N, C-alpha and C positions, 0 to 999 in steps of 0.2 A: 251708184252711190256718189254723191257730190264730194269733191275734195277742194281744199284750199292749196294752191301751188305756192311753194316757198322757194322757187328757183330750183337749183340743182340739189339743195340740201335734203328736202323730204316733203312729202305731201301729208297733210293731216286729214284723215277721213272724218266723216260725220260721226261715225261710231266712236272714234277716239275723243272727239269733242263732247259727245254725250257721256262718255265714261268720266271725263274730267268734271263735267257738271254734276254727275252723280256723286263723285268723290267729295265735291264741295258741300253736298247736302248731308254728308255723314259727319256727325259731331266728333267722333274720335279722330277722323282724318283731319278735320279742320283744327282741332285742338293741337294735334301733333304739328301741323304746319305753322300754327301760331307760335308754338314753343321754338321751333326751328328758326322762324323769322326773328323772334326776340333775341335768341342767343347769337345767331350768325349776324343778324342785322346790327346788333349792338357792337359786336367786335369790329365789323366793317365801319360802323359809324365812328368809333373811336380812332381807328386807323386813318380814315379819310377826312374826318371833320372836327376832331377834338381841338386841334390847334385853332381853327377858325372860330369855333364856339367859345373857347376860352379868351380869345382876343376880340370878341364881339364883332367878328367879320362875316357873319352868316347872312348872305344876301338871299333874295327870293329864289334865284336859281340854285343856290346851294341847298336851301331847304327842300326844294323839289328833288334834288339829288339824294338828300338824306332820306326822304320818303321812299324813293326807289331802292335805297339800301335795305329797307325792310320788306318791300313788296316783292323783290326778285327772289329772295330765299323762300318766301311764302309760296310763290308760284312754282318754283322748282320742286318744293316739297309736295305740293298738290299733284303736279305732273308725275313725279316719281311714284307716289302712292297709287295714282290712277293707272299707271303703266303696269304695276304689279298685279292689279285686279283684272286686267283684260284677259278673258278666256278665249283661246284660239277657236 
């Protein structure tokens, strides 16, 4: 079975990647991840970018960072849900 090496941290097997892909296709899991991303992402956006937004100082790089502020909680939620579904 093929693996992706992540240095000393951990290897991701193809089975785990398939499980994440399967989790993404499940509407309930996707909706949960979207809700998590909106709540957590908004809180992080306010903490990290509210001042720049209110002062009209949002550069292109800052908007990319703001996008990641929402994508990371989405990804973490999907990964967590897929981990709970893996059957040994």
